[in-house]
C-alpha positions as CSV (number, residue, x, y, z in Angstrom):
1,M,-4.8,-21.6,16.3
2,D,-7.4,-19.5,18.0
3,N,-10.7,-18.4,16.3
4,I,-9.3,-15.2,14.8
5,T,-6.2,-16.8,13.2
6,T,-8.4,-19.7,12.0
7,Q,-10.9,-17.4,10.4
8,F,-8.1,-15.3,8.9
9,T,-6.4,-18.4,7.5
10,E,-9.6,-19.8,6.0
11,L,-10.7,-16.5,4.4
12,L,-7.3,-16.2,2.7
13,Q,-7.4,-19.8,1.7
14,Q,-10.7,-19.1,-0.2
15,Q,-8.7,-16.5,-2.2
16,G,-5.9,-18.9,-3.0
17,I,-3.5,-17.6,-0.4
18,I,-2.1,-20.4,1.8
19,L,-0.3,-19.3,4.9
20,T,2.5,-21.2,6.6
21,L,2.9,-21.4,10.3
22,V,5.9,-19.1,10.0
23,Q,3.8,-16.5,8.2
24,L,1.0,-16.8,10.8
25,E,3.7,-16.2,13.5
26,Q,4.9,-13.1,11.6
27,F,1.3,-11.7,11.5
28,E,0.9,-12.3,15.3
29,L,4.2,-10.6,16.0
30,Y,3.3,-7.7,13.8
31,Y,0.1,-7.3,15.7
32,Q,1.8,-7.4,19.1
33,E,4.4,-4.8,18.0
34,L,1.8,-2.5,16.5
35,V,-0.2,-2.4,19.7
36,S,2.9,-2.0,21.8
37,W,4.3,0.9,19.8
38,N,0.9,2.4,19.4
39,E,1.0,3.2,23.2
40,K,4.0,5.5,22.5
41,M,3.0,7.0,19.1
42,N,-0.1,7.2,17.0
43,L,0.1,4.4,14.4
44,T,-3.5,3.3,14.3
45,G,-6.9,3.9,15.8
46,I,-7.6,0.2,15.5
47,T,-6.0,-2.0,18.2
48,E,-8.6,-4.7,18.9
49,R,-7.1,-8.0,17.6
50,E,-9.9,-9.2,15.3
51,Q,-10.2,-5.6,13.9
52,V,-6.5,-5.4,13.2
53,Y,-6.5,-8.8,11.4
54,M,-9.5,-7.9,9.3
55,K,-9.3,-4.1,8.7
56,H,-5.5,-3.9,8.4
57,F,-4.1,-7.4,7.5
58,Y,-6.9,-8.9,5.4
59,D,-7.7,-5.5,3.8
60,S,-4.0,-5.1,2.8
61,L,-3.9,-8.5,1.3
62,S,-7.0,-7.9,-0.8
63,L,-4.8,-6.5,-3.5
64,A,-3.6,-10.0,-4.2
65,F,-7.2,-11.1,-4.9
66,Y,-7.1,-8.9,-8.1
67,L,-3.4,-8.8,-9.1
68,D,-1.0,-11.7,-9.6
69,M,1.6,-10.9,-7.0
70,N,3.8,-13.7,-8.2
71,E,4.4,-11.6,-11.3
72,V,5.4,-8.5,-9.3
73,K,9.1,-8.3,-8.5
74,S,9.4,-4.7,-7.1
75,M,6.8,-2.8,-5.1
76,A,6.8,0.7,-3.6
77,D,4.3,1.6,-0.8
78,I,3.9,5.3,-0.6
79,G,2.8,6.9,2.7
80,S,2.7,3.5,4.3
81,G,2.0,4.7,7.9
82,A,2.2,1.6,10.0
83,G,3.1,-0.6,7.0
84,F,-0.1,-1.1,5.2
85,P,-0.5,-2.7,2.7
86,G,3.3,-3.3,2.1
87,I,4.3,-5.4,5.1
88,P,1.3,-7.8,5.0
89,L,2.0,-8.3,1.3
90,K,5.7,-8.9,1.9
91,I,4.9,-11.5,4.6
92,C,2.7,-13.4,2.2
93,F,4.9,-12.9,-0.8
94,P,8.5,-13.0,0.5
95,H,10.0,-12.7,-3.0
96,L,8.8,-9.0,-3.3
97,K,11.5,-6.3,-3.2
98,L,9.6,-3.8,-1.1
99,T,10.3,-0.1,-0.8
100,I,8.3,2.0,1.8
101,V,8.3,5.8,1.7
102,D,7.0,7.7,4.6
103,S,7.4,11.3,5.7
104,L,7.5,10.6,9.4
105,S,10.8,9.3,10.9
106,K,9.0,7.8,13.9
107,R,7.0,5.5,11.6
108,I,10.1,4.5,9.7
109,S,11.7,3.6,13.1
110,F,8.7,1.4,13.9
111,L,8.8,-0.3,10.5
112,Q,12.6,-0.9,10.8
113,H,11.9,-2.6,14.2
114,V,9.0,-4.7,12.6
115,C,11.3,-5.9,9.8
116,T,13.9,-6.9,12.3
117,V,11.5,-8.8,14.5
118,L,9.8,-10.5,11.6
119,K,13.1,-11.2,9.9
120,L,12.0,-9.6,6.6
121,S,14.7,-9.1,4.0
122,E,14.9,-7.0,0.9
123,V,12.8,-4.2,2.5
124,E,14.0,-0.6,1.9
125,L,12.6,2.0,4.3
126,I,12.9,5.6,3.2
127,H,12.2,8.7,5.3
128,G,11.1,11.5,3.0
129,R,8.4,13.2,1.0
130,A,7.1,11.2,-2.1
131,E,7.6,14.3,-4.3
132,D,11.3,14.4,-3.4
133,I,12.1,10.7,-3.5
134,A,10.4,10.2,-6.9
135,R,12.9,12.7,-8.4
136,Q,15.8,10.3,-7.5
137,F,16.9,8.3,-10.6
138,I,16.9,5.0,-8.7
139,H,13.2,5.3,-7.8
140,R,11.8,7.1,-10.8
141,D,9.6,5.0,-13.2
142,A,11.1,2.0,-11.5
143,Y,8.5,-0.2,-9.8
144,D,6.3,-3.0,-11.1
145,L,3.6,-2.1,-8.5
146,V,3.0,1.0,-6.5
147,T,0.4,1.2,-3.7
148,A,-1.2,3.8,-1.5
149,R,-3.8,3.0,1.2
150,A,-4.4,6.5,2.1
151,V,-7.1,9.1,2.6
152,A,-5.7,11.6,0.0
153,R,-7.9,12.1,-3.1
154,L,-6.9,10.3,-6.2
155,S,-5.9,13.4,-8.2
156,L,-3.2,14.0,-5.5
157,L,-2.3,10.3,-5.0
158,N,-1.6,10.1,-8.8
159,E,1.1,12.8,-8.5
160,F,2.6,11.1,-5.4
161,C,2.6,7.6,-6.8
162,L,2.7,7.4,-10.6
163,P,6.2,8.9,-10.9
164,F,7.4,5.7,-9.0
165,T,5.6,3.4,-11.4
166,R,7.4,1.9,-14.4
167,K,6.0,2.0,-17.9
168,D,3.3,-0.8,-18.1
169,G,3.5,-1.1,-14.3
170,I,0.5,-0.7,-12.0
171,F,-0.5,1.9,-9.4
172,A,-3.2,0.5,-7.1
173,A,-5.1,3.0,-4.9
174,M,-6.9,1.3,-2.0
175,K,-10.1,3.2,-1.1
176,G,-13.2,2.9,1.1
177,N,-16.4,4.3,-0.3
178,D,-17.5,4.7,-3.9
179,P,-14.6,6.5,-5.7
180,S,-16.5,7.5,-8.8
181,E,-16.4,11.3,-8.0
182,E,-12.7,11.1,-7.3
183,L,-12.2,9.2,-10.6
184,N,-13.9,11.9,-12.6
185,E,-11.8,14.5,-10.8
186,A,-8.6,12.5,-11.6
187,N,-8.9,12.4,-15.4
188,H,-6.6,15.3,-15.9
189,S,-3.9,14.0,-13.6
190,L,-4.0,10.6,-15.3
191,K,-3.4,12.2,-18.7
192,E,-0.7,14.5,-17.4
193,L,1.2,11.7,-15.7
194,R,0.9,9.2,-18.6
195,A,-1.5,6.7,-17.1
196,Q,-4.9,5.3,-17.7
197,L,-7.6,3.7,-15.5
198,D,-7.5,-0.1,-15.9
199,K,-10.4,-1.2,-13.6
200,V,-12.0,-0.6,-10.2
201,E,-12.6,-3.7,-8.0
202,S,-15.0,-3.6,-5.1
203,F,-15.5,-6.1,-2.2
204,S,-16.8,-6.2,1.3
205,L,-14.5,-6.8,4.3
206,P,-15.5,-10.0,6.2
207,V,-17.3,-9.7,9.6
208,E,-18.5,-6.1,9.4
209,E,-19.2,-5.9,5.6
210,S,-17.7,-2.5,5.1
211,V,-17.1,-1.7,1.4
212,R,-13.7,-1.4,-0.1
213,H,-12.6,-0.3,-3.6
214,I,-9.3,-0.9,-5.4
215,I,-8.5,1.5,-8.2
216,I,-6.1,-0.2,-10.7
217,I,-4.2,2.3,-12.9
218,R,-1.7,1.3,-15.6
219,K,1.2,3.5,-16.5
220,T,1.5,4.1,-20.3
221,G,4.7,6.1,-20.5
222,A,7.6,7.7,-18.7
223,T,6.8,10.5,-16.2
224,P,7.1,13.9,-17.8
225,A,10.1,15.8,-16.4
226,K,8.1,18.5,-14.6
227,Y,6.4,15.9,-12.3
228,P,6.2,15.5,-9.4
229,R,6.2,19.2,-8.6
230,K,8.0,20.4,-5.5
231,A,7.0,19.1,-2.1
232,G,3.8,20.8,-0.9
233,I,2.7,22.1,-4.2
234,P,0.6,19.1,-5.3
235,A,-1.5,19.3,-2.1
236,K,-2.1,23.0,-2.5
237,T,-2.9,22.9,-6.2
238,P,-3.8,19.4,-7.2
239,L,-4.0,18.4,-10.9
240,I,-7.7,18.8,-11.5
């Protein structure tokens, strides 16, 4: 192992995540495919190897520091982009039944290729808008864990993600800077969508010490019939 994979392995070990050689190979293949496809389409602005391992892979796996992933059977990753956090979590926790929803077909093609190369099973990749997919019976109020590692504000993410979350399930929003302003703004959407704030965890990424926050929200009841609203409406008139 080189310095980067050694550091990555040791940092995860400190958090109780032990990687096998097969899993390390999967991460390296994922990195190679990400950089290769990124030359043809815009998947990430981060391509330097150590940065990808820390800012994408380690950051994605940070969710497992605060939630017991062994208790999670089904997970939906909404607006996953290049597969974060869903694919790194699936590599580390192969038992997960993972569903990824993304509105760009090119990104779904990339993820399909990654799943084939990494030999990942029980991954469903869906091209579509979250507002439309959450109206389908099979996905509505269905998942133990729903994630979003996105730049949208929490009041908007709640309407995208909570309709996928089962009663007593968890929606985890992965954020950068202090989200307290967003949390205040999101109070109304949490009530409307039958959910409540559980806790906010914060940590620093290794190496460059940039701050991350994970907002953990618990679903308290079934999604009201009127949500999510039609595609495009939540972004124009968020629930605030």
